VEXDREN-964240 format. One record per atom (N, C-alpha, C, O, CB): residue in one letter; z, x, y. Coordinates in steps of 0.02 Angstrom, whole numbers, padded with zeros to 5 digits, always signed. Glycine has a CB too. Layout:
aZXY...
REM end
This chain:
m-01984-06920-05593m-01957-06960-05527m-01896-07014-05600m-01900-07030-05659m-02050-07024-05462d-01843-07024-05541d-01805-07083-05578d-01818-07143-05558d-01855-07146-05509d-01736-07082-05573h-01800-07194-05583h-01854-07257-05576h-01793-07305-05523h-01813-07359-05502h-01882-07304-05676d-01729-07284-05505d-01692-07308-05433d-01759-07282-05397d-01810-07316-05388d-01603-07262-05404r-01746-07200-05373r-01798-07165-05323r-01875-07191-05325r-01902-07191-05270r-01800-07085-05339a-01920-07216-05386a-01974-07233-05380a-01966-07306-05355a-02013-07322-05319a-02009-07220-05435a-01920-07354-05365a-01904-07412-05339a-01921-07410-05276a-01975-07433-05258a-01842-07428-05347q-01868-07375-05224q-01856-07371-05175q-01918-07348-05119q-01934-07373-05065q-01805-07337-05184l-01942-07296-05152l-02010-07285-05132l-02052-07310-05112l-02081-07296-05060l-02034-07271-05157a-02068-07368-05168a-02124-07412-05186a-02113-07499-05101a-02149-07523-05058a-02100-07442-05303l-02035-07512-05128l-02021-07533-05059l-02005-07536-05010l-01972-07579-04980l-02011-07549-05050t-02029-07484-04992t-02038-07423-04923t-02132-07430-04897t-02155-07425-04840t-02017-07313-04966g-02166-07442-04958g-02205-07398-04950g-02239-07318-04960g-02290-07292-04981g-02197-07409-04921l-02182-07302-04932l-02192-07242-04984l-02231-07197-05038l-02248-07138-05036l-02168-07250-05006d-02238-07248-05089d-02242-07218-05150d-02316-07206-05165d-02341-07185-05217d-02209-07260-05201r-02357-07227-05089r-02434-07214-05102r-02443-07182-05042r-02499-07188-05017r-02487-07280-05115i-02396-07145-05010i-02418-07074-04977i-02473-07016-05022i-02518-06975-05010i-02341-07032-04964g-02443-07040-05071g-02491-06925-05103g-02558-06974-05105g-02550-07008-05156g-02462-06857-05238v-02611-06990-05079v-02663-07003-05088v-02735-06936-05089v-02742-06892-05046v-02662-07053-05043d-02780-06949-05150d-02818-06889-05146d-02884-06927-05091d-02894-06987-05087d-02843-06855-05236c-02921-06873-05054c-02941-06907-04999c-03036-06868-04989c-03071-06825-05016c-02871-06888-04926p-03038-06901-04953p-03125-06857-04942p-03120-06796-04892p-03071-06764-04873p-03195-06916-04898g-03184-06790-04877g-03198-06741-04840g-03154-06757-04743g-03157-06813-04716g-03290-06739-04849e-03125-06704-04714e-03115-06738-04649e-03154-06739-04607e-03186-06689-04592e-03072-06723-04619r-03161-06798-04576r-03248-06830-04534r-03192-06859-04458r-03164-06912-04442r-03314-06937-04601r-03196-06795-04430r-03177-06778-04387r-03217-06820-04316r-03272-06799-04299r-03179-06709-04399y-03190-06873-04284y-03221-06893-04202y-03244-06841-04176y-03201-06797-04171y-03170-06922-04145d-03315-06822-04149d-03345-06784-04080d-03396-06813-04041d-03441-06783-04013d-03375-06720-04095g-03381-06892-04041g-03447-06930-04000g-03383-06938-03938g-03327-06913-03935g-03495-07025-04044p-03434-07000-03877p-03396-06994-03824p-03353-07042-03835p-03354-07078-03885p-03427-06996-03763a-03296-07047-03771a-03224-07067-03782a-03269-07168-03763a-03253-07201-03714a-03142-07014-03704d-03303-07183-03800d-03316-07263-03798d-03289-07292-03837d-03269-07264-03888d-03374-07287-03806p-03280-07365-03825p-03243-07417-03886p-03294-07419-03934p-03284-07401-03992p-03223-07503-03862d-03367-07448-03906d-03386-07459-03980d-03423-07386-04014d-03425-07384-04075d-03444-07529-03983a-03442-07348-03988a-03443-07281-04015a-03374-07264-04072a-03392-07243-04127a-03441-07229-03945l-03313-07271-04062l-03275-07254-04109l-03272-07309-04153l-03258-07297-04212l-03216-07231-04087l-03284-07374-04132l-03287-07440-04195l-03341-07423-04250l-03331-07428-04311l-03315-07523-04159a-03393-07404-04223a-03432-07397-04267a-03409-07348-04310a-03406-07356-04371a-03487-07390-04244h-03386-07275-04268h-03375-07226-04340h-03290-07249-04373h-03264-07207-04409h-03374-07119-04310f-03256-07307-04362f-03212-07318-04404f-03265-07363-04441f-03236-07410-04466f-03141-07346-04379g-03320-07365-04451g-03362-07431-04484g-03348-07492-04490g-03357-07526-04540g-03376-07426-04540l-03312-07519-04413l-03320-07605-04392l-03377-07621-04341l-03408-07591-04296l-03246-07634-04351s-03377-07692-04374s-03440-07716-04303s-03427-07741-04272s-03474-07763-04238s-03496-07749-04302q-03365-07762-04253q-03342-07799-04190q-03279-07787-04190q-03246-07773-04240q-03353-07873-04185f-03256-07791-04119f-03190-07805-04123f-03160-07865-04108f-03195-07911-04088f-03164-07768-04093r-03073-07876-04116r-03071-07932-04123r-03029-07952-04029r-03034-07913-03982r-03030-07948-04204p-02991-08019-04025p-02996-08030-03965p-02960-07976-03923p-02933-07937-03962p-02974-08094-03955g-02948-07954-03849g-02897-07905-03845g-02914-07844-03867g-02875-07802-03844g-02844-07923-03877q-02951-07824-03897q-02952-07756-03913q-02978-07716-03888q-02947-07664-03876q-02965-07744-03954r-03047-07723-03870r-03088-07686-03843r-03039-07654-03770r-03031-07595-03755r-03160-07732-03831e-03014-07712-03736e-02990-07684-03661e-02926-07655-03687e-02896-07624-03643e-02977-07747-03593a-02886-07654-03760a-02833-07605-03763a-02868-07516-03769a-02853-07460-03750a-02784-07630-03836v-02905-07539-03796v-02928-07456-03801v-02948-07430-03754v-02925-07375-03737v-02977-07436-03842a-03009-07469-03708a-03037-07436-03659a-02974-07420-03594a-02975-07382-03546a-03105-07483-03637a-02934-07457-03612a-02856-07449-03559a-02847-07374-03565a-02857-07332-03522a-02770-07496-03592a-02822-07364-03646a-02783-07297-03694a-02845-07236-03660a-02826-07186-03629a-02789-07312-03816l-02911-07251-03671l-02962-07206-03672l-02965-07191-03604l-03001-07144-03587l-03024-07229-03704a-02938-07221-03563a-02940-07225-03470a-02887-07186-03467a-02895-07153-03416a-02926-07306-03420g-02829-07166-03497g-02768-07145-03484g-02722-07192-03438g-02677-07170-03401g-02776-07082-03457r-02739-07257-03447r-02681-07315-03425r-02647-07330-03477r-02662-07321-03536r-02704-07383-03397d-02574-07369-03443d-02522-07381-03474d-02561-07454-03488d-02597-07485-03449d-02447-07372-03434s-02547-07467-03541s-02569-07574-03561s-02478-07562-03613s-02443-07520-03641s-02698-07605-03655l-02481-07624-03599l-02431-07694-03649l-02484-07721-03702l-02528-07754-03674l-02403-07782-03589v-02490-07716-03758v-02531-07754-03782v-02491-07805-03827v-02465-07767-03867v-02581-07716-03814v-02471-07867-03843v-02423-07913-03855v-02508-07951-03901v-02557-07980-03878v-02369-07956-03772m-02489-07931-03967m-02538-07979-04013m-02515-08019-04063m-02463-07995-04086m-02585-07943-04047p-02534-08073-04092p-02516-08094-04169p-02504-08043-04208p-02525-07986-04201p-02568-08131-04205t-02453-08072-04269t-02456-08028-04328t-02542-08045-04342t-02575-08096-04335t-02391-08051-04398g-02567-07947-04374g-02626-07988-04403g-02684-07964-04339g-02736-07935-04357g-02605-08088-04408g-02672-07975-04280g-02715-07972-04223g-02737-07917-04219g-02758-07914-04162g-02691-07987-04166g-02747-07867-04245g-02756-07786-04266g-02733-07745-04195g-02780-07727-04160g-02850-07764-04289k-02684-07734-04177k-02642-07703-04145k-02657-07617-04160k-02671-07578-04115k-02574-07734-04165s-02653-07608-04199s-02682-07551-04249s-02715-07493-04226s-02703-07434-04214s-02729-07577-04293l-02774-07544-04226l-02852-07513-04192l-02836-07504-04114l-02879-07484-04075l-02930-07578-04201c-02781-07518-04096c-02792-07532-04007c-02761-07459-03998c-02764-07437-03940c-02739-07613-03957y-02728-07415-04052y-02723-07339-04038y-02731-07309-04100y-02690-07268-04118y-02657-07315-04006q-02786-07326-04140q-02774-07298-04190q-02862-07269-04167q-02873-07211-04187q-02744-07347-04264l-02901-07292-04142l-02963-07277-04093l-02956-07209-04044l-02985-07155-04044l-02972-07346-04041p-02920-07231-04015p-02910-07193-03950p-02850-07130-03994p-02846-07079-03959p-02868-07257-03871g-02835-07129-04018g-02775-07081-04056g-02850-07026-04100g-02851-06965-04108g-02700-07147-04133i-02895-07072-04116i-02954-06994-04153i-02986-06979-04110i-03021-06929-04118i-03015-07001-04215a-02989-07026-04032a-03054-06983-04010a-03031-06895-03970a-03064-06847-03950a-03102-07042-03939s-02994-06904-03971s-02938-06845-03917s-02925-06803-03982s-02912-06826-04038s-02841-06885-03869d-02933-06714-03958d-02878-06666-03993d-02832-06665-03965d-02805-06612-03980d-02887-06603-04003a-02795-06697-03922a-02754-06711-03898a-02685-06754-03985a-02706-06759-04043a-02794-06756-03828l-02650-06765-03975l-02606-06782-04000l-02579-06869-03993l-02547-06879-03942l-02569-06734-03978t-02586-06918-04028t-02558-06983-04015t-02502-06979-04064t-02508-06941-04112t-02610-07047-04025v-02435-07024-04055v-02387-07038-04063v-02353-07119-04074v-02325-07157-04034v-02373-07006-04022v-02366-07126-04133v-02360-07193-04156v-02288-07213-04187v-02277-07212-04248v-02415-07203-04207v-02232-07233-04129v-02158-07265-04171v-02169-07334-04188v-02192-07383-04159v-02083-07266-04123s-02136-07315-04262s-02130-07413-04311s-02066-07384-04334s-02042-07330-04351s-02205-07449-04402p-02046-07454-04326p-01994-07461-04402p-02002-07481-04462p-01961-07483-04509p-01946-07497-04399l-02083-07505-04459l-02113-07548-04525l-02114-07495-04556l-02161-07461-04535l-02186-07590-04527i-02080-07461-04607i-02118-07394-04645i-02178-07420-04679i-02231-07393-04667i-02069-07352-04707a-02177-07473-04723a-02220-07488-04761a-02276-07506-04720a-02323-07469-04733a-02198-07533-04804l-02288-07544-04680l-02353-07537-04642l-02373-07486-04623l-02433-07478-04609l-02358-07566-04593m-02327-07440-04618m-02346-07371-04553m-02386-07315-04620m-02423-07268-04607m-02239-07316-04501a-02366-07339-04694a-02381-07294-04744a-02451-07320-04779a-02491-07284-04808a-02319-07290-04795d-02454-07376-04772d-02529-07408-04762d-02565-07402-04729d-02622-07394-04750d-02540-07453-04756q-02553-07402-04657q-02603-07349-04610q-02639-07279-04605q-02691-07254-04583q-02577-07341-04568y-02574-07261-04640y-02565-07189-04649y-02627-07180-04688y-02674-07144-04669y-02494-07164-04685r-02625-07215-04745r-02644-07205-04848r-02732-07226-04786r-02776-07182-04785r-02590-07308-04955r-02740-07275-04754r-02783-07307-04738r-02832-07246-04703r-02892-07239-04715r-02758-07368-04698l-02798-07211-04666l-02834-07180-04613l-02878-07102-04644l-02937-07084-04641l-02771-07164-04548l-02805-07065-04680l-02816-07012-04719l-02884-07046-04786l-02931-07011-04804l-02728-06986-04753l-02872-07115-04810l-02959-07129-04832l-03012-07131-04800l-03067-07131-04827l-02973-07182-04854g-02998-07132-04727g-03079-07142-04717g-03100-07070-04681g-03154-07058-04654g-03101-07218-04661g-03045-07026-04686g-03068-06967-04672g-03026-06945-04590g-03026-06887-04569g-03157-06974-04674h-03003-06985-04563h-02953-06960-04508h-02886-06920-04516h-02836-06930-04550h-02933-07016-04477p-02901-06875-04473p-02842-06838-04455p-02764-06876-04436p-02749-06906-04384p-02868-06799-04395a-02725-06864-04490a-02656-06916-04494a-02606-06866-04515a-02608-06809-04539a-02658-06988-04555a-02560-06909-04498a-02483-06865-04493a-02420-06931-04534a-02445-06985-04551a-02455-06843-04376m-02382-06925-04540m-02322-06970-04569m-02273-06936-04564m-02270-06879-04588m-02324-06995-04637i-02232-06962-04537i-02157-06930-04543i-02112-06982-04542i-02097-07002-04486i-02136-06880-04486a-02077-07017-04602a-02024-07057-04610a-01964-07040-04645a-01966-06987-04677a-02043-07105-04634s-01892-07085-04646s-01862-07056-04662s-01866-07067-04754s-01918-07100-04763s-01810-07066-04618g-01846-07060-04797g-01855-07071-04879g-01916-07009-04898g-01922-06982-04953g-01889-07167-04900m-01947-07000-04852m-02018-06955-04873m-01989-06885-04910m-01943-06856-04881m-02072-06929-04792d-02012-06860-04969d-01994-06801-04981d-01991-06761-04925d-02020-06773-04872d-02030-06777-05025a-01950-06704-04938a-01948-06641-04897a-02001-06612-04888a-02013-06600-04829a-01911-06595-04919d-02067-06584-04950d-02107-06553-04949d-02163-06589-04928d-02215-06557-04922d-02107-06525-04995a-02164-06663-04914a-02220-06710-04875a-02208-06707-04817a-02252-06683-04782a-02226-06783-04890a-02143-06729-04785a-02126-06720-04709a-02117-06641-04680a-02118-06629-04620a-02053-06759-04697a-02111-06603-04720a-02150-06515-04723a-02215-06501-04674a-02228-06475-04619a-02188-06497-04810r-02248-06534-04730r-02339-06531-04727r-02342-06596-04633r-02369-06591-04578r-02394-06594-04846a-02315-06626-04654a-02328-06684-04595a-02305-06621-04528a-02346-06592-04492a-02259-06776-04604l-02243-06615-04526l-02238-06568-04474l-02260-06506-04446l-02248-06493-04387l-02202-06561-04476a-02309-06444-04505a-02356-06426-04504a-02408-06438-04471a-02426-06402-04425a-02362-06426-04538d-02444-06499-04494d-02504-06534-04476d-02504-06535-04394d-02541-06510-04353d-02505-06613-04512v-02429-06587-04385v-02441-06593-04314v-02428-06547-04251v-02443-06560-04193v-02412-06640-04302r-02378-06459-04287r-02370-06426-04251r-02430-06394-04256r-02448-06371-04201r-02318-06399-04254n-02466-06384-04297n-02572-06355-04290n-02618-06354-04275n-02665-06314-04276n-02613-06354-04310g-02602-06437-04245g-02683-06488-04216g-02697-06509-04275g-02731-06560-04280g-02764-06445-04180r-02675-06478-04332r-02762-06552-04375r-02700-06621-04358r-02718-06662-04315r-02797-06544-04531a-02673-06625-04371a-02655-06704-04363a-02682-06727-04285a-02674-06687-04238a-02561-06717-04372r-02702-06770-04277r-02740-06813-04197r-02682-06869-04185r-02650-06888-04136r-02839-06866-04211l-02685-06883-04244l-02624-06961-04241l-02552-06954-04289l-02563-06955-04350l-02672-07048-04283v-02492-06947-04271v-02433-06939-04310v-02411-07038-04309v-02410-07073-04259v-02367-06870-04261l-02399-07057-04366l-02358-07099-04348l-02272-07088-04387l-02261-07063-04442l-02399-07167-04364c-02213-07119-04333c-02163-07090-04342c-02107-07153-04357c-02117-07201-04320c-02152-07042-04283s-02062-07160-04395s-02016-07188-04385s-01962-07176-04332s-01948-07118-04316s-01999-07190-04432p-01929-07232-04303p-01896-07213-04256p-01809-07146-04258p-01779-07112-04216p-01888-07286-04234e-01802-07158-04326e-01751-07097-04319e-01769-07036-04354e-01725-06994-04362e-01684-07114-04346r-01844-07023-04381r-01864-06947-04377r-01881-06940-04308r-01873-06882-04290r-01927-06923-04426f-01898-06973-04269f-01924-06967-04175f-01894-06943-04144f-01922-06909-04101f-01931-07018-04128g-01807-06944-04147g-01769-06912-04141g-01724-06849-04140g-01675-06827-04110g-01767-06930-04148s-01789-06824-04215s-01742-06778-04267s-01760-06716-04209s-01799-06724-04163s-01775-06765-04373s-01721-06648-04222s-01750-06580-04173s-01819-06555-04201s-01865-06524-04175s-01693-06505-04176a-01805-06588-04287a-01884-06530-04315a-01952-06555-04276a-01999-06518-04259a-01909-06543-04421f-01943-06648-04263f-01981-06674-04242f-02029-06659-04166f-02087-06654-04148f-01949-06719-04250l-01960-06657-04139l-01958-06641-04074l-01977-06565-04053l-01995-06550-03996l-01894-06658-04052a-01972-06520-04106a-01987-06458-04112a-02090-06469-04118a-02128-06451-04073a-01935-06423-04189a-02108-06494-04168a-02159-06482-04181a-02207-06535-04112a-02264-06515-04096a-02165-06494-04264l-02184-06584-04085l-02213-06623-04029l-02222-06562-03973l-02273-06550-03940l-02160-06691-04004a-02152-06526-03971a-02159-06511-03903a-02235-06434-03913a-02252-06403-03862a-02059-06483-03867e-02262-06420-03968e-02318-06359-03992e-02380-06390-03975e-02430-06355-03975e-02321-06334-04079r-02387-06472-03955r-02441-06487-03958r-02450-06549-03864r-02406-06566-03824r-02449-06522-04049h-02507-06558-03866h-02512-06593-03804h-02507-06686-03825h-02535-06722-03867h-02592-06564-03763v-02474-06692-03790v-02454-06772-03825v-02489-06832-03757v-02471-06847-03700v-02336-06784-03835d-02558-06856-03810d-02614-06923-03748d-02581-06982-03757d-02591-07030-03719d-02713-06947-03772l-02542-06984-03803l-02534-07058-03803l-02490-07073-03837l-02483-07050-03893l-02583-07096-03820f-02436-07128-03800f-02379-07148-03869f-02378-07228-03862f-02374-07263-03812f-02280-07110-03859a-02384-07245-03933a-02373-07302-03955a-02305-07305-03977a-02281-07256-04006a-02418-07317-04000v-02255-07378-03964v-02225-07411-03998v-02215-07480-03995v-02181-07508-04037v-02185-07387-04000
REM end
């Protein structure tokens, strides 16, 4: 890969996409915030997180406003791994998504990521994981969310949760 392309990937966080992952640890326990938190290896919620997770697990719409670093990601990641249905996360923050994606994979959680700047093979693998049900959570940039390939992959799944 040429130096300019490598630098571009590093700036967006996509240079860290390819990771060697441990075996998958699919969650098959109860749809309970505390059980999910323990599955993630965490001991306690930050303020507002438990309520947001409980709302998502109950199928209620919610608006979660938290400061930077307040733990918003956990509010959709926990419900996302609790169901065989798909959780779709749309964010323009590609480097943040790449970091979350990497952490999910390293934790053994079935996730996919689709963003501009990804190499075509990685994007095709991610779409296949969405279509075939391997991914429980997909992180997607806004420009990829509207693509016909992404929408076709979504049409093959039951979407349980949208986080924007």
